Phi, psi and omega in degrees: 000147179205168180221156177248122182232157175273186184296333181275000179092004179268148180298147177284131181237150170075023178287142177302142187288342177276341180268331186307320180302321179296320178295318180298319180298317179295321180294321179296320180295327183274345179079067182291179189233029165128001178287330178235131181242127180272133178238124179082187181217156179071198181300142181089007177295148178246143177238133178261125179257132180234170176209174182250150171285119183245168177247135182182199181248136178236141180232143172255116187235163172236130181238156178181188180236161178199182180235132181278143175216156180292147179298319179227140176212158181212132176259111186260085184268157179301127180285344180204159178284116182196165180283140177283108181286319181208145180236122189255358181222168174220169181300137179096345180289143173261131182232155177265157179302134180094351181291142179283124183264309177202162182233137177254157179298119186269009187305309182296322179294323179293323176298316180298322178296317180297316179297320180295323179292322176298315179298324179295317179299317178296320180294323178295319176298319180299320179294317180298313180297315181295323179294319178296319178296321179295316180298319178296318180294321179294322178295317180297320178295317180299317180294319180295320179294319179297317180295321178295320179294324177299318179294322177298315180292336183285355179302323181292338181280358175294337174257117181272125181239167180260147185274348180203167178294140179175210183221140179278138178222160176052041181288149178269154179258119183235140175271151177305135180087355180296142180280124176254128182269157179295131180089358182289133177283134180241344179189170171242131180256126180240151178275080187292342181271352178226133181237166176221157182223122181260120183230160182241132182236154181295143179299347178294338181259007186301317182284342182274346181253153178207156179297137181094352181291141181292146178220155177245115184259126179250134179241106183301320185295332181259001183042048182219159175239129185239135178290148177212181179220151176286117180259337180213147170231114183246125184276063173273173181232098175261121180261122181277161177304335179277355178092016178270147178255127185238152173250167183259138172232130181257126181253128177255144181210153176279140179271116179289357178109352182248004181253156178212168182296141177099349179291140176290141182202161176214168182214139177248145179239155181245132178212132179053039175080000181237161180274143178242130183242151180285166178302317179204166179286174180222196179232147180291146176221154178292144180300323180213142175221129184222140178285138174261120184234158174274127181278336180231162178270152177169164178284144181290130174254309181222139178232133175242029184274119177212132177300141178067013179281123177289141181222157177252157180304130179086358181288137179285134178240348182203137177235126181253153177283153185273000188303311182295318180295317180295325176297315178296321179296319179297316179297320182288327176298319177298322178295320179295315179299315179298320180293323178295319177296322178295322178295315180297319178298316180294322180294319176298320179296322178295315180299317179297318180296321179292322176297318177298319178296315180299318179297320179294321178296319178296320179296320178297315181299315180295321180295319177295320178295320179295321178295317178292330181292347177287349172254098188274124182243157182285123178281342180221163171277138181175193183249139177284108181275324183219138174220111184251021181252153176229134180297131181093346180266158179277133175255140183250149176299136181093345178283143176288134181255277181231133175255119183243135181220143174267100184265008179292336175228125180253155176235140182234125178270123181238168179240122182257127179300144182300336180285340185248351189299328181295337182263356179267121184238155174300139180091354181290135179292151181218129179269127182247131177236128178234147180252125181284178181296331181268006179090359180285146180256138177235133181250129178234155178256131179237182181222136176293120183266325180200151176229126182292145177271355182244124181276162177232165180223129177223129180054037176079005180248128180266141179206167178240123179294142176219160181236133178249132179260133181230125173289131186229049184300323182278353179074023181291330182261134181248151181296134180091358182280137177282143181223165171245141181232157176219123177254127176272106182282326180202156181212139177227124183254157179051050182247158174279131186231146174224159175301148183302324183283355180280337183281124179258127182260108185242175179293338180264011177111185181285135181224161168239139174268109184256143176277131179205146177287339178222161182293123177296154181298329183262013180291151178232160177261133178257170181293159186297338182286341180272121183270123176247125181303151178300140179084003180242152180229145179278122180239122179291141180224157173258123182260158179236237180294155177210155171221193184294339186251325189225162176227138177279133176252116183273331179199157175120330180219168180246164178298139179092351179295136178273130184232150177286136177247314181196165179243134178252137179240129181290130177229102183069242183257014182219169177252136176251147177290147176233000000 
């Protein structure tokens, strides 16, 4: 029996199977101590390879490649074809956000601004004019509606009524169907039940008389005396032929029904126990007389007009036909409709004018922005990566001008296998390795910034895009540079480890075949189809993390235990893995 070990005393693992026979020959010549066991002789010999359970750190990682790009970049191309008046930066310059990069000739942009402002002034005039037309149309409509409403309200005026109790006088004679015009007088209404008498008294009695004072009115024609009261005292000055100055006193009295206007009358008043008489007598007059007129025009339908006819307040004295009024209402309705249409037309004109104004304002704003855009400023802080402009030369629209990038923070797009994406989280550290032009390697630490929730598929392989953020304060990483990355998905320290090929996957679970002089207490028996090398026993184990080379053993064996890894079978002049 012999073994192959490295300088540290650990068995050699992972040797190519075509080289291994030479190593074995050397080991046999040196007399090894048990890592490889020869079984049988000649062709068909078998060799058992073993290893030891060791303690160390195991990591589960994801590796791959990607391309670095700046977190933010901006291509500041000429917004219009114009001459470069001044250029303030060159490639490699670092600029702050808001810094002026270059200026283009603004002449054409200024012309466009001036034209836009002229259009704006015309549009403002258009809005003012349209608004004035709308206001005039609205006023005309309001007046037409008011006039129409007056005609509607005038329907009640087709019946002419009297405003108070009295008697009709001076009535007109009208034939049925006669046209009565608006405002035409048809009668005089007098208050026949109340009369008044105007008399003049000497100013010597002015202080002795007062409104409401009782008076005795005598009417010679009726040989009667009727009570009355002083209703007014007017300080007029009537001079008599004898040279006396008199004031006016108006006496009101009830008509017993036998008195009428024009009758001669006089009145005596009593003051300080004596009678006071007027300068001269007067004549009776009605207390009130008012003309009765037609408020609207129309043909006569019914007339109750008769001289001396007694009437009561609100009594109808004349009824006119509605034909003329309805004709006027129809004409006014047409005026209202026409005025409404004029208002709508004017309102549409105002809306159109305002839209034109808004469009003109936008054009002015855009023209000003275009004029300001001729002064190109940095939207971000960063480094000028490319500058294809020359001062004094013409720059054309669509031409690349200046490429600006913020390389202080780089982003790397990576692809995470669908089997590992669930373990990749935001904030997870990521090791970045880049190779320089001279072949030197630089290692940077990054952080997972985002992981897509939607997978993609290319060439039959599914993956999830993710972005890694890398601080690049020293500028070691350049945009467009290829990199290699490694994500540590999990890590276990001070753990028991075995080679990946040492773990045997059986129907009874994961096992290790351990070398022992006696059967371990936790050894199990496997089915007869499972071949266990002589001197080895199947021991169940609990496994943890694993990678391509190692597996973590959480329980079942101890550190230093020798375990079976693989069997080699000689085939011709070489050994093949089994």
